[in-house]
KEKE-3310 file (N, C-alpha, C; in steps of 0.2 Angstrom, whole numbers, plus 5000, padded with zeros to 4 digits):
npx = (5266:5261:5247:5234:5233:5218:5221:5218:5206:5208:5200:5191:5190:5203:5208:5204:5214:5226:5228:5225:5235:5246:5244:5233:5243:5251:5241:5235:5248:5252:5242:5242:5255:5251:5242:5249:5260:5249:5242:5256:5257:5246:5246:5254:5266:5281:5281:5279:5286:5282:5269:5263:5241:5236:5227:5215:5218:5218:5225:5219:5221:5223:5214:5217:5225:5221:5208:5201:5183:5169:5174:5171:5178:5184:5196:5194:5183:5169:5166:5158:5160:5162:5157:5154:5168:5172:5178:5188:5195:5196:5199:5207:5196:5197:5202:5193:5183:5193:5193:5179:5175:5183:5180:5161:5168:5170:5157:5150:5155:5153:5139:5138:5141:5133:5126:5121:5111:5105:5091:5082:5080:5076:5070:5081:5088:5083:5087:5100:5103:5093:5104:5115:5112:5110:5121:5125:5117:5122:5136:5134:5126:5135:5147:5140:5135:5150:5153:5143:5151:5160:5157:5148:5158:5164:5151:5150:5161:5156:5147:5150:5162:5153:5145:5154:5156:5168:5164:5152:5135:5130:5141:5136:5122:5126:5132:5126:5115:5123:5123:5110:5107:5112:5110:5096:5096:5106:5093:5085:5092:5095:5080:5081:5091:5084:5074:5076:5083:5071:5066:5077:5076:5063:5066:5074:5067:5064:5072:5079:5089:5099:5102:5110:5119:5132:5131:5137:5144:5144:5134:5144:5154:5150:5144:5160:5164:5153:5160:5172:5167:5158:5172:5181:5171:5170:5182:5184:5175:5171:5179:5176:5180:5179:5175:5187:5187:5182:5178:5189:5193:5209:5222:5220:5229:5227:5217:5199:5196:5210:5221:5229:5242:5244:5242:5243:5243:5227:5218:5217:5212:5204:5203:5193:5189:5201:5211:5222:5238:5258:5269:5285:5300:5312:5329:5340:5330:5320:5312:5305:5297:5284:5274:5254:5257:5249:5246:5245:5236:5240:5230:5237:5226:5216:5210:5216:5213:5214:5217:5217:5225:5235:5249:5249:5257:5275:5291:5297:5310:5325:5320:5324:5315:5301:5303:5291:5290:5301:5313:5313:5326:5337:5343:5344:5336:5332:5322:5311:5296:5281:5263:5250:5229:5214:5204:5184:5183:5179:5170:5181:5191:5203:5211:5215:5233:5234:5248:5251:5254:5262:5260:5268:5264:5270:5266)
npy = (4905:4899:4889:4893:4883:4882:4882:4863:4858:4858:4843:4840:4835:4829:4843:4841:4830:4836:4847:4838:4830:4838:4849:4850:4840:4847:4861:4855:4849:4861:4864:4851:4856:4868:4863:4855:4864:4873:4865:4856:4871:4874:4860:4851:4858:4858:4863:4877:4869:4858:4854:4850:4847:4855:4848:4852:4844:4836:4831:4819:4822:4816:4822:4817:4805:4793:4781:4773:4772:4768:4769:4767:4771:4766:4767:4777:4779:4793:4809:4821:4840:4844:4831:4819:4810:4799:4793:4799:4790:4799:4793:4778:4766:4760:4768:4779:4773:4772:4785:4790:4783:4789:4802:4798:4791:4801:4810:4802:4803:4815:4817:4808:4816:4827:4837:4832:4838:4849:4844:4854:4863:4854:4854:4861:4851:4839:4844:4846:4833:4831:4837:4826:4814:4814:4819:4806:4795:4804:4801:4786:4783:4788:4780:4767:4772:4771:4759:4754:4757:4749:4738:4739:4741:4725:4720:4724:4717:4703:4702:4700:4691:4680:4678:4674:4661:4661:4663:4653:4654:4654:4664:4674:4677:4678:4691:4700:4699:4706:4717:4720:4725:4733:4744:4745:4749:4762:4770:4770:4776:4790:4794:4796:4804:4816:4817:4818:4828:4841:4840:4847:4858:4864:4867:4876:4887:4895:4903:4905:4896:4897:4912:4906:4899:4901:4903:4890:4877:4863:4863:4871:4862:4852:4858:4857:4846:4839:4851:4844:4834:4835:4841:4832:4819:4827:4828:4815:4812:4806:4810:4818:4817:4825:4829:4839:4846:4840:4829:4811:4795:4796:4788:4777:4777:4774:4760:4756:4753:4755:4759:4775:4791:4809:4820:4810:4802:4798:4797:4802:4816:4817:4832:4833:4840:4847:4860:4871:4873:4867:4871:4869:4877:4877:4879:4884:4898:4899:4911:4925:4923:4928:4937:4937:4935:4926:4911:4895:4880:4866:4849:4830:4820:4812:4821:4834:4845:4865:4874:4894:4904:4912:4915:4916:4915:4919:4905:4908:4904:4895:4876:4859:4850:4840:4820:4816:4823:4824:4825:4808:4803:4811:4816:4824:4838:4856:4871:4884:4885:4890:4896:4892:4895:4885:4891:4890:4879:4865:4865:4860:4845:4841:4831:4827:4826:4823:4826:4842:4848:4863:4879:4898:4912:4929:4944)
npz = (4180:4196:4202:4218:4230:4240:4255:4265:4275:4293:4303:4315:4326:4323:4326:4340:4342:4342:4354:4363:4365:4366:4372:4381:4393:4398:4404:4413:4418:4427:4433:4445:4450:4453:4463:4474:4478:4485:4496:4500:4507:4516:4523:4523:4523:4533:4551:4565:4577:4586:4602:4615:4619:4634:4649:4664:4681:4696:4708:4724:4741:4755:4767:4783:4794:4793:4788:4774:4771:4763:4749:4732:4720:4705:4690:4679:4679:4677:4689:4696:4697:4717:4721:4732:4737:4747:4762:4775:4790:4804:4819:4825:4832:4843:4853:4851:4858:4871:4875:4877:4886:4896:4898:4900:4913:4921:4921:4928:4939:4941:4944:4954:4965:4968:4978:4990:4999:4988:4985:4990:4980:4969:4954:4947:4950:4942:4932:4927:4931:4919:4909:4909:4907:4894:4888:4892:4885:4872:4871:4871:4858:4850:4853:4848:4838:4830:4830:4820:4811:4806:4809:4798:4786:4787:4788:4770:4765:4767:4760:4748:4748:4752:4742:4734:4738:4750:4764:4774:4776:4789:4794:4789:4793:4807:4806:4799:4807:4819:4815:4810:4823:4829:4818:4823:4840:4837:4831:4843:4852:4847:4848:4859:4865:4856:4866:4879:4876:4872:4882:4890:4883:4885:4902:4900:4896:4907:4909:4921:4922:4913:4920:4929:4927:4927:4938:4944:4947:4947:4934:4925:4927:4918:4907:4906:4901:4891:4882:4878:4875:4862:4853:4854:4846:4835:4830:4829:4819:4802:4791:4775:4755:4741:4726:4715:4706:4689:4677:4674:4683:4683:4690:4705:4720:4734:4743:4746:4763:4766:4775:4778:4777:4781:4770:4758:4741:4736:4725:4704:4695:4679:4670:4655:4647:4637:4639:4636:4626:4624:4622:4614:4609:4596:4598:4585:4585:4570:4570:4581:4596:4600:4614:4612:4599:4583:4576:4571:4577:4572:4569:4571:4569:4554:4549:4550:4559:4557:4568:4575:4586:4597:4605:4621:4633:4640:4641:4656:4654:4643:4643:4644:4631:4636:4634:4626:4617:4610:4593:4586:4589:4592:4611:4621:4620:4617:4621:4619:4633:4627:4630:4625:4622:4619:4609:4615:4617:4622:4610:4601:4591:4601:4610:4628:4632:4620:4605:4596:4580:4578:4571:4568:4566:4560:4565)
capx = (5262:5260:5243:5237:5229:5217:5221:5213:5202:5210:5194:5190:5195:5209:5215:5206:5217:5232:5228:5223:5242:5250:5240:5231:5245:5252:5239:5237:5254:5252:5235:5246:5259:5249:5239:5253:5259:5245:5242:5262:5258:5243:5243:5259:5273:5286:5278:5288:5286:5278:5264:5255:5239:5235:5218:5216:5217:5219:5226:5213:5222:5221:5217:5224:5228:5213:5207:5196:5179:5165:5178:5171:5180:5188:5202:5189:5175:5167:5166:5154:5165:5157:5155:5160:5172:5172:5181:5193:5191:5204:5202:5205:5190:5198:5206:5188:5180:5194:5191:5174:5174:5183:5172:5157:5170:5170:5151:5147:5158:5151:5133:5138:5145:5128:5127:5111:5105:5102:5085:5078:5079:5074:5071:5087:5095:5080:5085:5108:5102:5096:5110:5120:5105:5109:5127:5126:5115:5125:5142:5133:5123:5144:5149:5135:5139:5157:5154:5139:5153:5165:5153:5144:5162:5163:5144:5150:5165:5154:5139:5159:5166:5145:5146:5160:5157:5171:5161:5146:5127:5127:5141:5134:5118:5130:5135:5121:5111:5121:5122:5100:5105:5117:5102:5090:5101:5108:5087:5083:5097:5094:5075:5082:5094:5078:5066:5082:5086:5067:5066:5082:5074:5056:5068:5079:5062:5059:5078:5081:5093:5103:5107:5114:5124:5139:5136:5131:5149:5139:5133:5150:5160:5146:5148:5164:5161:5150:5163:5173:5162:5160:5176:5182:5170:5174:5193:5186:5171:5177:5184:5173:5186:5176:5179:5190:5186:5173:5181:5187:5197:5214:5224:5218:5233:5223:5208:5197:5200:5219:5226:5235:5246:5240:5245:5243:5238:5220:5218:5220:5207:5209:5197:5193:5191:5209:5214:5227:5242:5261:5273:5292:5301:5318:5335:5343:5326:5321:5307:5307:5292:5282:5266:5252:5260:5246:5249:5240:5239:5235:5229:5241:5223:5215:5207:5220:5210:5217:5214:5218:5224:5240:5253:5247:5263:5279:5292:5306:5319:5326:5320:5321:5311:5298:5304:5288:5291:5306:5312:5318:5335:5338:5343:5340:5333:5329:5315:5310:5292:5277:5253:5241:5225:5212:5197:5181:5190:5173:5169:5186:5189:5207:5209:5220:5239:5238:5254:5251:5258:5259:5263:5270:5262:5270:5264)
capy = (4909:4892:4889:4893:4879:4883:4876:4859:4861:4852:4838:4846:4829:4834:4848:4842:4827:4839:4849:4834:4828:4846:4857:4848:4840:4855:4863:4853:4849:4867:4865:4849:4860:4875:4861:4850:4871:4875:4855:4857:4877:4874:4852:4847:4860:4856:4864:4879:4868:4853:4854:4846:4848:4851:4848:4854:4839:4838:4829:4820:4821:4814:4826:4815:4799:4786:4774:4777:4771:4770:4773:4763:4772:4762:4771:4777:4781:4801:4812:4828:4842:4844:4827:4814:4801:4791:4797:4795:4787:4798:4792:4774:4765:4758:4774:4782:4773:4773:4792:4792:4780:4790:4804:4794:4790:4809:4811:4796:4807:4821:4814:4804:4821:4833:4837:4829:4846:4851:4841:4859:4862:4849:4858:4864:4844:4837:4846:4844:4822:4829:4836:4818:4809:4815:4818:4800:4796:4806:4796:4776:4785:4789:4771:4764:4772:4767:4749:4752:4759:4748:4731:4737:4737:4718:4717:4723:4713:4698:4703:4698:4684:4675:4677:4671:4656:4659:4659:4650:4657:4654:4668:4680:4677:4683:4697:4706:4701:4712:4726:4725:4727:4742:4751:4748:4756:4768:4775:4773:4782:4797:4794:4796:4812:4819:4816:4821:4836:4845:4841:4852:4864:4865:4867:4883:4893:4899:4909:4904:4892:4899:4913:4906:4893:4904:4902:4881:4874:4856:4862:4871:4852:4845:4860:4858:4837:4841:4852:4840:4826:4836:4842:4825:4821:4830:4827:4807:4811:4804:4817:4817:4819:4830:4833:4846:4847:4836:4824:4805:4795:4794:4783:4779:4776:4768:4758:4752:4750:4758:4765:4783:4796:4814:4823:4806:4804:4794:4796:4811:4814:4822:4836:4829:4846:4855:4869:4874:4869:4869:4872:4870:4883:4876:4882:4889:4903:4905:4917:4921:4924:4935:4939:4941:4932:4921:4903:4889:4873:4857:4840:4823:4818:4810:4826:4837:4853:4870:4878:4897:4905:4916:4914:4919:4918:4916:4902:4911:4903:4885:4871:4852:4846:4835:4814:4813:4832:4827:4821:4805:4800:4813:4815:4830:4846:4863:4875:4890:4886:4894:4895:4896:4893:4885:4894:4883:4870:4862:4862:4861:4842:4840:4828:4830:4826:4825:4829:4844:4852:4874:4885:4902:4916:4934:4948)
capz = (4185:4201:4203:4224:4229:4245:4261:4266:4284:4297:4305:4322:4330:4324:4330:4347:4345:4344:4357:4369:4366:4366:4375:4387:4396:4402:4408:4422:4426:4429:4441:4448:4454:4458:4470:4476:4482:4493:4501:4506:4512:4521:4527:4524:4523:4540:4557:4568:4584:4591:4607:4618:4624:4642:4653:4670:4682:4703:4713:4729:4747:4763:4775:4790:4793:4794:4786:4771:4770:4760:4744:4729:4715:4700:4686:4671:4682:4679:4693:4695:4704:4723:4721:4736:4732:4750:4768:4778:4796:4807:4824:4826:4836:4851:4856:4854:4864:4880:4877:4879:4893:4901:4899:4904:4921:4924:4921:4932:4945:4944:4947:4965:4969:4966:4984:4993:5001:4982:4984:4990:4970:4963:4948:4943:4950:4937:4925:4927:4930:4911:4906:4911:4904:4887:4887:4891:4880:4866:4872:4868:4851:4846:4850:4846:4825:4830:4829:4816:4801:4808:4808:4789:4783:4788:4781:4764:4763:4768:4756:4744:4749:4755:4734:4729:4743:4755:4769:4776:4778:4796:4796:4785:4793:4809:4805:4795:4813:4824:4812:4813:4829:4831:4819:4829:4842:4834:4828:4850:4854:4843:4846:4868:4865:4856:4868:4883:4871:4872:4890:4894:4883:4889:4908:4896:4895:4910:4908:4928:4922:4912:4922:4935:4925:4929:4945:4950:4947:4944:4926:4925:4925:4917:4900:4901:4899:4887:4879:4877:4868:4855:4853:4853:4842:4830:4826:4825:4815:4794:4784:4767:4750:4737:4719:4715:4697:4686:4671:4675:4688:4678:4694:4712:4726:4737:4741:4755:4771:4768:4781:4772:4782:4781:4762:4754:4738:4735:4717:4703:4693:4675:4663:4648:4642:4634:4641:4634:4622:4630:4616:4614:4601:4597:4593:4586:4583:4561:4569:4588:4598:4607:4615:4603:4590:4581:4579:4570:4581:4568:4573:4569:4566:4548:4547:4551:4556:4560:4574:4574:4593:4602:4611:4628:4639:4637:4649:4658:4652:4641:4646:4642:4631:4638:4630:4620:4610:4607:4589:4585:4588:4601:4617:4625:4615:4624:4617:4622:4633:4626:4629:4617:4626:4616:4610:4611:4619:4622:4605:4596:4591:4604:4614:4633:4630:4612:4603:4590:4576:4579:4565:4571:4560:4562:4562)
cpx = (5260:5251:5238:5231:5224:5221:5216:5211:5204:5201:5195:5189:5199:5212:5212:5212:5229:5232:5226:5230:5245:5249:5240:5235:5251:5249:5238:5243:5253:5247:5238:5248:5254:5243:5243:5257:5257:5243:5249:5258:5253:5240:5249:5267:5274:5280:5287:5291:5282:5275:5263:5246:5237:5227:5221:5217:5222:5220:5224:5220:5220:5219:5218:5224:5222:5215:5200:5192:5175:5168:5177:5174:5183:5193:5193:5182:5174:5163:5164:5159:5158:5155:5159:5161:5173:5175:5185:5193:5197:5207:5203:5200:5190:5198:5199:5185:5181:5191:5183:5171:5177:5179:5165:5161:5168:5162:5147:5150:5155:5142:5133:5142:5142:5129:5121:5106:5102:5092:5080:5079:5080:5073:5080:5091:5091:5082:5096:5105:5099:5098:5114:5116:5109:5116:5128:5125:5118:5132:5139:5129:5132:5150:5146:5137:5146:5158:5149:5143:5158:5162:5145:5151:5164:5156:5146:5154:5163:5150:5149:5157:5158:5145:5149:5163:5162:5171:5155:5141:5128:5130:5141:5128:5118:5131:5133:5115:5115:5120:5117:5100:5107:5111:5099:5095:5103:5101:5086:5089:5094:5087:5074:5085:5088:5073:5069:5080:5079:5064:5070:5078:5067:5059:5072:5074:5062:5069:5084:5090:5101:5107:5110:5118:5131:5140:5134:5139:5149:5139:5140:5153:5155:5146:5153:5166:5158:5157:5168:5173:5161:5167:5179:5177:5169:5176:5192:5181:5176:5174:5182:5182:5180:5182:5179:5187:5181:5178:5181:5195:5206:5218:5219:5227:5233:5215:5207:5199:5206:5218:5231:5235:5241:5245:5246:5240:5233:5220:5221:5214:5207:5203:5197:5191:5198:5206:5217:5234:5252:5266:5283:5297:5308:5325:5336:5334:5323:5319:5303:5299:5291:5274:5259:5253:5254:5252:5244:5243:5235:5236:5234:5233:5222:5214:5210:5215:5213:5211:5219:5220:5233:5241:5252:5253:5268:5284:5297:5310:5319:5325:5322:5317:5310:5302:5300:5285:5296:5309:5315:5326:5342:5336:5342:5341:5329:5328:5315:5301:5286:5270:5252:5238:5222:5204:5192:5183:5182:5170:5176:5187:5198:5206:5216:5227:5240:5243:5250:5253:5258:5266:5263:5266:5266:5265:5265)
cpy = (4901:4894:4888:4889:4883:4879:4872:4861:4856:4848:4843:4840:4828:4837:4847:4835:4832:4840:4844:4832:4833:4849:4854:4845:4847:4859:4858:4846:4856:4868:4860:4854:4864:4872:4860:4856:4873:4868:4859:4867:4876:4868:4850:4851:4860:4864:4869:4872:4862:4855:4850:4848:4847:4851:4851:4848:4836:4832:4825:4817:4820:4820:4824:4810:4798:4783:4774:4771:4774:4773:4767:4764:4769:4770:4770:4780:4788:4801:4816:4832:4842:4839:4822:4810:4798:4797:4795:4796:4790:4792:4782:4771:4763:4763:4778:4780:4772:4781:4794:4788:4783:4797:4802:4792:4797:4812:4806:4801:4812:4822:4811:4812:4828:4831:4836:4835:4849:4851:4846:4862:4858:4847:4859:4856:4841:4840:4848:4837:4824:4829:4829:4815:4807:4816:4810:4795:4796:4801:4789:4779:4788:4783:4765:4764:4770:4762:4748:4751:4751:4739:4732:4737:4727:4715:4718:4718:4705:4698:4700:4691:4677:4671:4674:4662:4653:4661:4657:4654:4660:4662:4674:4683:4681:4689:4703:4708:4706:4716:4728:4726:4733:4746:4753:4752:4762:4776:4775:4776:4788:4800:4798:4801:4817:4821:4822:4831:4840:4845:4849:4858:4867:4870:4877:4887:4898:4906:4907:4900:4893:4904:4913:4897:4893:4900:4897:4877:4864:4857:4867:4866:4849:4850:4859:4848:4837:4843:4849:4837:4827:4841:4835:4821:4819:4830:4819:4804:4808:4811:4815:4822:4820:4830:4837:4849:4840:4832:4815:4801:4790:4788:4784:4773:4772:4766:4760:4749:4750:4763:4770:4788:4800:4817:4816:4807:4799:4793:4802:4806:4820:4825:4829:4834:4850:4861:4874:4870:4871:4864:4869:4872:4879:4880:4876:4892:4903:4911:4917:4924:4927:4934:4937:4938:4929:4913:4900:4883:4868:4851:4837:4819:4814:4816:4832:4842:4855:4873:4883:4902:4912:4916:4919:4919:4913:4910:4908:4909:4895:4881:4865:4850:4841:4826:4815:4817:4827:4824:4814:4804:4805:4811:4817:4836:4848:4867:4881:4888:4889:4891:4896:4894:4890:4887:4888:4879:4865:4856:4859:4850:4838:4834:4829:4827:4821:4830:4833:4848:4864:4876:4892:4906:4924:4937:4954)
cpz = (4189:4202:4212:4225:4238:4249:4262:4273:4289:4299:4311:4327:4327:4324:4338:4349:4347:4351:4364:4369:4364:4372:4385:4396:4399:4406:4414:4425:4431:4433:4445:4453:4457:4464:4473:4482:4488:4495:4506:4508:4518:4523:4528:4525:4530:4543:4561:4573:4585:4599:4611:4622:4628:4641:4659:4674:4692:4706:4724:4734:4753:4768:4783:4789:4796:4789:4782:4772:4765:4752:4737:4722:4711:4696:4680:4671:4682:4685:4691:4703:4710:4725:4728:4735:4738:4757:4770:4788:4798:4812:4823:4833:4842:4857:4857:4860:4869:4881:4876:4884:4896:4901:4904:4908:4924:4927:4925:4938:4947:4946:4952:4966:4967:4976:4985:4995:4995:4980:4984:4986:4966:4957:4946:4944:4944:4932:4923:4929:4920:4904:4905:4907:4897:4882:4888:4888:4872:4865:4867:4863:4848:4843:4847:4837:4826:4828:4823:4812:4803:4807:4798:4786:4784:4785:4775:4760:4764:4764:4750:4742:4752:4743:4730:4735:4747:4764:4771:4776:4785:4797:4795:4788:4802:4809:4803:4801:4818:4819:4811:4820:4834:4825:4823:4835:4842:4832:4836:4854:4850:4845:4855:4870:4863:4862:4875:4879:4873:4877:4892:4888:4883:4898:4907:4899:4898:4912:4918:4927:4919:4914:4928:4935:4925:4935:4951:4943:4947:4938:4922:4924:4920:4906:4899:4899:4890:4880:4872:4870:4862:4853:4848:4849:4834:4827:4824:4818:4805:4788:4776:4760:4747:4731:4716:4708:4694:4680:4676:4679:4684:4682:4702:4716:4730:4740:4746:4759:4773:4768:4776:4776:4777:4773:4759:4748:4737:4728:4715:4698:4687:4672:4657:4643:4645:4637:4637:4629:4626:4624:4617:4608:4603:4596:4587:4581:4575:4564:4580:4592:4603:4607:4612:4598:4590:4576:4573:4574:4576:4569:4568:4568:4559:4546:4547:4550:4560:4568:4574:4581:4590:4602:4618:4632:4636:4641:4650:4656:4646:4644:4642:4640:4635:4629:4623:4616:4609:4599:4586:4585:4588:4605:4618:4619:4621:4619:4623:4625:4630:4626:4626:4623:4618:4615:4609:4613:4620:4614:4597:4597:4593:4609:4619:4633:4621:4610:4596:4587:4576:4573:4568:4562:4566:4561:4557)
residu = (MET:LYS:LYS:GLN:TYR:GLU:PRO:ILE:PRO:VAL:PRO:PHE:LYS:GLN:ARG:PHE:ASN:ARG:PHE:ARG:VAL:ARG:ILE:LEU:PRO:LEU:ILE:ILE:PHE:ILE:ILE:THR:ILE:LEU:ALA:VAL:ILE:SER:LEU:TRP:LYS:ASP:ARG:ILE:SER:THR:PRO:GLY:PHE:ILE:GLY:GLU:VAL:VAL:ALA:ASP:TYR:SER:THR:VAL:SER:SER:PRO:GLY:ASP:GLY:THR:ILE:ILE:HIS:PHE:LEU:HIS:GLU:PRO:PHE:ASP:SER:VAL:GLU:LYS:GLY:GLU:ILE:LEU:GLY:TYR:VAL:ALA:PRO:LYS:ASP:SER:VAL:LEU:LEU:ASN:VAL:GLN:LEU:ASN:LEU:ILE:GLN:SER:GLU:MET:ASN:TYR:ILE:ARG:GLU:SER:MET:ASP:PRO:LEU:MET:ASN:LEU:GLN:ARG:ASN:ARG:MET:ASN:PHE:GLU:SER:LEU:LYS:ILE:GLU:GLU:ILE:GLU:THR:ARG:ILE:ASP:LEU:ALA:GLN:ALA:GLU:ILE:ASN:HIS:GLN:LYS:VAL:THR:ALA:GLU:TYR:GLU:ARG:ALA:VAL:GLU:LEU:LEU:GLU:ARG:ASP:LEU:ILE:SER:THR:ARG:GLU:TYR:GLU:MET:ILE:LYS:ALA:GLU:LEU:ASP:VAL:LEU:THR:ASN:SER:ILE:THR:SER:TYR:ARG:GLU:LEU:ALA:ALA:TYR:LEU:GLN:SER:GLN:ILE:ARG:SER:LEU:GLU:GLU:ASP:GLY:ALA:TYR:LEU:GLN:GLN:GLU:SER:ARG:ASP:PRO:VAL:LEU:ALA:ALA:ILE:ARG:VAL:GLN:GLU:GLN:ARG:MET:GLU:ASN:LEU:LEU:ALA:GLU:SER:ALA:PRO:ARG:PRO:LEU:TYR:ALA:PRO:ILE:SER:GLY:VAL:ILE:SER:THR:VAL:HIS:HIS:LYS:GLU:ASN:GLU:TYR:VAL:ARG:SER:GLY:ALA:PRO:ILE:LEU:GLN:ILE:GLU:SER:ALA:VAL:PRO:SER:TYR:VAL:VAL:GLY:TYR:VAL:ARG:GLN:PRO:PHE:THR:VAL:VAL:PRO:GLN:GLU:GLY:MET:SER:VAL:GLN:ILE:ARG:SER:ARG:LYS:SER:ASP:ARG:SER:ILE:TYR:THR:SER:THR:ILE:GLU:GLN:LEU:GLY:GLY:HIS:ILE:GLN:ILE:ILE:ALA:GLU:ASN:LEU:GLN:ARG:PRO:GLY:ILE:ALA:TYR:GLU:SER:GLY:LEU:PRO:VAL:ARG:ILE:PRO:ILE:VAL:ASN:ALA:GLU:GLU:ALA:ASP:LEU:THR:PRO:GLY:GLU:ILE:VAL:ASP:ILE:VAL:LEU:ARG:PRO:ASN)
# end
């Protein structure tokens, strides 16, 4: 009968070495495979299609023919909605002065043609004379403001030239003196016009002149010239350019003192906040896109941020995909455009114009 021996106990260190050599690599291999599958599915898997982040933009165009004034904006300047960007002066100052001089001549004719027999109605004559003088003062004020606007542009240009030593100090002082004279003239004309208007209002308070105005040919003629002058000044007044949206100026097509035609683009403003994503689903469709279908928007930045949204609208027909969204080596690609809104656009880390990957998630 053979003698049975007890098994020799295996030390723990030997067992651990066996586990480390035979079993642990298999466990690590399985965990690695699961991690790769998870990362491939959530981060690196080929997207259904690519899209472009779109933001609002607006083009500011000229409201009429004229010259751009008081416009000092450059690309990358930030503007707020409703901010005045500059003005377009639609009338040539020479032509405007000629038309104002014509009205001045007609007012002089009215003054000379007033019937001397109206001395019996001296108060009414004073009233009519005040009206004529008030209109003449307003004409002088308008001409002074036109010249002031022109000299102001010359003065701003002279300041730049003086800083670069392109004009003499004497020429600069002459332009500055002319600007000061015009400024003082405008102040005087405004004060005189305000005084005459107060005198006219005091005479009109009794109501007699207002009741007889329709029967007085002199007052009627004065009213006609006054209306002509107001219409002329309204048409020739510089028209402001307002920023339609808040954003950054991306392009400036015309600058200060340039002449522009009506409707000509002056600058373009782009919003810094993204509004939506436009993507193109290429043919053949592996998944047919539908409105309301869930999608994932994946940023191509280092953090690979993911945003969940839904398809808001589908294009009417298949279009040629924009060149920056086409795959390398393919000249002409077509796809169905889809619009995807960005939820909480101000908080999303997406830049307008950025290319993103989009994955369809069928319901």
